[in-house]
N, C-alpha and C positions, 0 to 999 in steps of 0.2 A: 366527204366529213360530216360527221353528225354531231351537233352542239348538244343537243339532249334528245332521249326518247322516253317517252312514257308509254305503258302498257295496261290496258283495262280488260281482264278476262270477265265476261257478262254471263249470267245463267238466270233463268227463270224455272221456279218449281211451283206446279200448282199443288195446293193442299187440299182441293175437293175435285168431285169429277165435273163439276159444273160450276163457272162464276157465280158469285152471290147465294151460294148455297148455305145454310144454316148447318155448321160443323159442331157437333154435341160434343164431339172428343178436345174441344178447345178449352184451356184452362180458364176459370174465371177473370184472371187479369187480363187475359186476351178476348173474351167475348166483346167486349164494346169495340175492339177494332175490327173483327172479322164478322160478327153475327149482329151487328147494330146498323140499322141503316141511317142513323143519326151519328157515326162513329167519330167524326171530328168534334162534333160539339159535346158528346158524351165524353171525350177524351180532353176536354178543353184544359184541364189542370196539366195536361203532358205535352202542352204545346212550348216548344222552345223558341224564343226570340230574343233579339238583340237588346231590345227596350226593358224586357222582363228581367233580364240577369244583369243589366247596366244601370236599370233607374230609367225612368221616364218622366222628365221635367214637363213634357208637354202634352201629357195626357188630357188635361183640362180643355185642351183646344178641339178634341175630337171627340166629342160626348153627346151621342144623339138622345140619349134618354134624360140628359141634363140633371142627371143624379150628382149628388154630393161627391167630390173628389177628395180624399183625405191625403196628409202628408206621407202618410205609410204606402200609398199608391204609386209614388214616385220612386220609391227605393227599389232595391233589387228583390225579386221575387224567384228564388232558386226552385227548381224542381223538386218535389220530396217523395211523390206519390206515383211515378210512372212504373210499369212493369219492367223486368229485369230478365236479360238472357244470362243463365248460368256462367259464372266466370269471366264474362265478357262486357257487360254493362247495362246500362238502363235502355229503354225505348221510348221515343218521344216522336212528334212531328216537328221539325226544324223548318221554319220558314225560309231559311235560305236556300232551301231544296228546289224551290220554285225556279231558280236559275235564271230567268227572264224577267224578274222583279228587280231592279238595280238600286233602288233606294231603301233604307233600313225603314222609314216611316211607312212606305207602301207595303212592307211586310208586315209590319206592327198592325195595318188596318185588316191585311187578310187574317191574322190571328183573330181579331175582333170579328170578323166576318164569319170564319168558321164556328167559334164559340157562341156567336150571337150576344156577347156581352162585351162591355167596355174593359172590364177589369176580367179578362179571359182565364186568368189562373186562380179566379175564387169560385171555388164551388158554389158557394152562396150568392153569387152576384146576380143581378136582375136582369133578364133576357130583354133585348129590345127588338122590336118589328123591322124586318127588313125594308119595310115600305117606308122608312125614315131616310134610308141612304140615297145619295146622288150616284148615278151610274159610273162614274169615274172611280168609284171604290170597288166596283164589282169586277174589272176586267184583269183577270190573272191567267196565266196559261194553266191548263190543266184544272181550273176551278169553275165550275157554274153554279151559281147559287140557286138557281131554278130547279137544281136536281131534288127529287124528294129522296131519292137514295144516294146520299153522300159517298158511298164506295164506289159509285161509278166515277167519280173525278180521278184525274191524274194525279193524286197525290199519295204520299205513302208515309208512314212511320218508319222510323229508323234507329237502328244501334247508334248510341252516341255516348262517347265518341267512337270512332271507327276503331275495329280490333287492328293493333299495330304488329308487324312482323319486320325481321331484318333477316336477310339472305347473306351468306358467307360459303365461302370455298376455300381451302387451304388457307385458312387464317386470314384469309381478305374478304372485305366488306364488298358485296358485288351489288345489293339493290335494298332499297327501302320498299316495304309493303303496307298496304292498309286493306282490311276487308270491310266493306260497307255492306250492311245488312238492310234491305228494305221490305218492309211488309206491306203489300198492296192489299187494302182492305177488301177487295172483291176476291180474294182468295189465292193470291199468289205470294210466292218470296222470291226476291230477287237478291242475287249475291254479284258483288262486283269486287274483283281483286284487282287494286291499283298499284302498279309498279313502277318506281321510279329508278333508273340505272344510276349508279354510284361510281362505279369504278371506269376510269377514264379508258381503260384498255378494252371496254365494251362497246366503247363509240369509234373505234378506230376505222372500221370499214362494215360494210353490209353483211359479211360473213360473221363477223362478232356480233352484230346486233341480232342476226337470227339465231346464234346459239343462246342468247340471253331470252329472246322470245320463247324459245323451246323450255328452257327453264322456268319459265313463268306459267307454263300450262299446268293446272292441276291434274289434269286425267291422264297425265304421263306418270309412268311408276319406274323409270329408269334415270329420272334427273339426280344430278349430282349436288346441287346446292342445297345447304341444310337452311332450313328457316326457323329462326328462333322468335319465341314470343312466350308470352305468360303460361301457355298450355306445355312449353317445355320445347324441347329442341327437336324437329322432325323432317321430313321430308315434305314436300309441298303437298301431296296427295293425302299423305297421313294426317296434317294439320288441318286441311278442308273437313276432312272426315270427322276430326273432333270438334270443329265448328259446327258442322250440321248436327252431330249427336246434341250438343249443348243446346240447340235451338229447339231440337225436338222435344226435349225433356222439359225445357222450359216453356213452351208453347202448349204441348198436348197431354192430356191425362194419361192416356197409354200412349208410349213410345211409337212415334212412327218413324219409319226408315226414310229419310231424306236423300234422295241420290240425285244426282246431276247427270245427265245424258248426252247433253248438246251444249259445250261451253261455246261463245263466241267471241272473238277477239276484237279490241279496238285499240289502234296504235296511234300516236303521236309521234312524228319525225319532225324534228328541226334540222334542216340540211341543206344544203347547196346540190346534193346529189339530183339527178335526173330522176323523177318518177318513175319514168318506163324503165329505167335500168334497175330500179329497187323492186318493184312490184312483183317480178317472177319469183323473188325468193320466197315470198309469203302467200301468194294467191296463185292457185291455178284455175284455168278454165276463164268463164266469163266474168267480167266486172264492169262495173260503171264509173265511168270519172265526171265529177262534178269540179268546174274550173271556177275560182274565185278571183273576179278582175277588180276588186275592192284594194285601192292604193293602201299601202302599210306605212309609207313615209313619202317625204317630199320628194326624195331620190327614186322613188319607185313608182311613178305615175302609170308606165305603160307595161312593166313587167308582168307576166302571168307565171307565178311560182308556187301559188298555193292551190292544192287539189285535193278533193275529198275522192277517195277510191272506196266502192263499196260492192261487197260480193257476199254469198251466202256462206263463205268461210269466215269473214269478219271485214272491219274496215280500217283504212289508213289515212290519216289526214297529214299531208305535207304542208309543213309551215315554213315560211321566209325566214332567212337568217336575220333578217332586219328587225324581227319581231322581239318584243322583250317578253321575259319569262312569265310574268303576270298575264300578260296580254295573249300569249300561247295557251296557258293552262285555263283562262276564263272562257276563251273561245271554244276550246277542246272539250270542256266539261257540257256546256251547252249543246254540242253535237253529241256526246254521250249520253245525254238526257233524252234527246229526241231518238237516239239509238235504244235504248232501252224502252222507250215507248212502242217503238215498232217490234221489239221482240216480246213484249209483252203481249201487243195485239195479235201477233203470230200465235202466242200461246193460247189466247181466248178463242181466235179463231180455229185452232186446231181442237180445242174442247168442243166448240160447238160443232164443227163437221162431224166429229166423232157422234155426238148426240144426235144430230139431224138424220145422219145415216142409219142409225139404230131405231128412229122412229119411222123412216120410209120402210124399212124391213118390217117392222111389228105391223104398220098400217096396211101394207100389201099383203102379209100372211093372215092377218085378222079379215081382211076383206076377200080372200080367197076360200076363208073358212066360214064365212058370215052366213048365218041362218036367215031364211026369209023373215023380214018383220023386227030383226035385230039391229041394235045401235053398236056402233063402234065408239069406243071412249075417246073423248077429245085428246090430242097428243099435243097441241100446240103451247109453249110456253111464252106467254108475253113478255117477259122480262128479256128475252133475245132481242125483239124489235127494239125496246127502249134502251138497252145496254149499247148495242152495234151504234144506233143514232147518236147516243152521248159520245162514243169512241170517236166516230168520225166529225164531230163537232168539236173536239177538242183542238186539233191541229190549226183551226181557223183563228185562234187566238194569238198564234204565233205571227211573227213579222214574216213578210215575204220571203227575206233570204232564207229564213229558217225552214219555211214550207217547202221551199225549193229543195233545201237538204233532205225533207222528209221525203219528197218525192223520189230523190236520187236513191235514198236508204230502202225505200219499200220495193224499187223495181230491183236493185243489186242483191237486196238479200232474199228474193223470191217470195216477198209478202204478194207482191200481185197476183203471182201464180196461185198462192193460197187464196187470194180472193176471188179470183177465177172459179176455182175449185168450190168453194163455199157457196157461190152464186148458182152453179150447175147443181149442188145438192138442194138449194133452196127451190130451185124450178121444179125439181122432182119432187119434193116434199108438197109443193103447192099442187102439183098434178095428182097427187095422191089424195091429198084432202079434199080436191074437187070430186074425185071418183065416189068418196064415202060421203060425199054431200055436206061436208063440214065449211060451208061458204065463208063463215066469218074468220075461222083461221085461215083461210085460203086468201083471203084479203089481206089479213096482218103480213102475212109470209111475203105476200107479193110487195106490200110495202117496203120489208126489209131490203129486197133485191133493189129497189130503186133508190134506196138511200145509200146502199153499198156503191152503184153506179155514180151516183153524185159524187161521193168521196174521191173515187179515182180521178172523175173528171175535173174536179176544183182544185185538187192539189196540184196535178200534173201540169195545168195549165199556167201555172206561175213560172215554170222554169224558163221558157223561151221568152215570156213577157217581161222578165229582169234583163235579158240580154247575157243570161248565163244558160249554160247548156250543160246537159248530161248526155255523155258518149259512151255508147255500149263497146267494149273492146273485148275480143277473144284472146286469152294468153294461152298459146300452145305450149 
């Protein structure tokens, strides 16, 4: 029996060849998002926060600059000048998307940190020095105030509100859907299609759930459900094509064909079914199992019913039937947030792997053709070292439980294999740089290898230390 099923289809789309590149095809409204190192500070008037839209009567109690606070500052301050995506809505940074920050006043502090202003919505407000702050205000998952380039943070701008859809078949409502569009300033778009099944017939057994999951896959062209939205009534594939078209025409001067070649699925099952009987319907081959022994209620002290399944095809989180709906969604979206981070890192590592492979080839070719006394142009890009270091530091701000989830996702999604591939390419790049006597660049490349090894060790060490373990299973 399934009490509820949530499905989130995830896709990462690069808009540049390399992360953090300056893209001249970006429209003026989005240049501060993708081309500015101070993107969140520059976009401070587009920061959406609870206290901004509901009013902040306590603003005077956190005022490091001691500037005068006016009565109007405590009143609602709506977003007025945020960029738009055609026919879909405005783009902003929503502080709630930090996910691991539980209290509204803490999210308000993050908005002020990013804007470096007490009145973060005011374009004319006075900037304060970060030296004025206590360290307790600086600890947020995905944010490092010491980064010179704010685009390296795991924070993103997003379409607000999310784009809504409703699926029907033969005059029956089958599911509600929302499309979340995330704009990662480092140069990536992220799409999340979140689907909640509404027809109870879809929850009767695992075969019915399987059919519903197939209908939620945007890459299939033979689905039967019709999805209704303000873009019209279309197949899911057609609807996603229209969304990508609107994004392209809104963000770029010259329309860029945005396409998704590799969707990944995250599923949330609240069920009393044994996970081992359900997984074969959705995942083939090897997968990781992460067991959560955390008690859900007084009556469930020793039961082990909650498991996270991670594979390169997608992830499934099995939740206990004792869980309340809000508790399930709250926990699941935290996992999806980490999953998006892993998928983003995979996209970044793939971009860097391709770049490094090209550099190795160019160095080797030029070395073999080198004339006596000539020099080969420097090929090392120092941003690579800085960005990979920043990415590996992000997960350290998560709690041990979520670092263990990150470790399981890394292994199950084959990110560890990609990390190994990148390390091998870096080693070859290091050797080629030594061959052409570019010793400084070779040393920087060696530093990258050391940081990647550190990321692998520090995160995987948490799994056993917590009394929770990830087990590899091969599903034949």
